[in-house]
N, C-alpha and C positions, 0 to 999 in steps of 0.2 A: 504494500500500500504506500502511496505517496503521502507524506505527512506535511501539512502546511501549518506553520505556527502563526497565530493571529494575535493582535492586541499587545498587551503588556507582559506576556508570558516570559519573555527573555529577561526583562527587568526583574520580575519576581524571582526567577532562577538565580540571577546574579546576587540577590540579597540573601541567599541561603548559604549554609556551610558547604564546604567542598563535598563532604560525605553525603549530605541530603541532596544536593544538586546532582551529584553523580548517580545516586540511586534513581532519581526521577528521570534523568537522561537515559539510564539503562532500561527503565520501563518503557519509555517512548521508543527506543530502538527496537525493543521486542514487539511493540505494537506495530511499528513500521514494517517489520518483517513478518507480520501476521503470526507471531509466536506468542499467543496470548495465554497459553497454558501456564499456570502459576501466577498470572496477574489477577488482581481483584478488580473486576470491572462491574460497576453497578449501573442499572438504568436509572435515569432521573425523571425524564418526561419525554415521551415520544421517541425521537431519534437521539436525544441528548443523553450522554453517558458520562460517568466519571471513573477515573482510575484511582484506586486507593494506594498511596505510597506513604507508609507510616502515618503521621498526622496530617499529611497533605492530600489534596484532591486536585486532579487534573481533569478539567471539563472538556469534552470533545464530542464530535459527531462525524459520521461518514456519509459521503455522497459519492456513490459509485466506488471507484478505486482510490479515492482521496479521503484522508482523515484530516479534520480541521481541529487543532487545539485552540480553544477560544479563551480559556481562563484557567487559573490555578489559585489556590488559597490554602491557608492553614485551617483545618477543621477545628472549630471552637464550640460547636453545638451539635445536637443530634441531626438537625436538618440542614441541607444545603441551602444557603440564602436564596430567597425567591428572586432577588434582582439578578443573581448570577444565572439562574435557569432562564429567566425572561430574556436576558441579553443573549444567551446562547441560542435561544429559539429565534430571536430576531435575526441574528447572523445567519442561522440555518435557512430561514425563509428568504433572506436577501440573496444568498448564494444559489439556492435552489431555483429562484425565479430568474436569475441571470444566466442559467444554463440553457 
């Protein structure tokens, strides 16, 4: 799968320790290679999913053979913030409509 990084994900990654950012990067490489066995991937809403990496969450979706990483955050409550899901849905619709 071709992986596209959108938004402020890179800035988020730069703010983490080398160990945490390395672990997240390894998870994304596995996703890119479609080697998802061993990854914890949870559905959020519709096509929007999240990858669980320790206390971090990476929000993404797929359209065809392309995966779009739209956000990442440190999990601080039981639920994924509604604004993050709504933002991911908007990006999904925008990309889907432009195809």
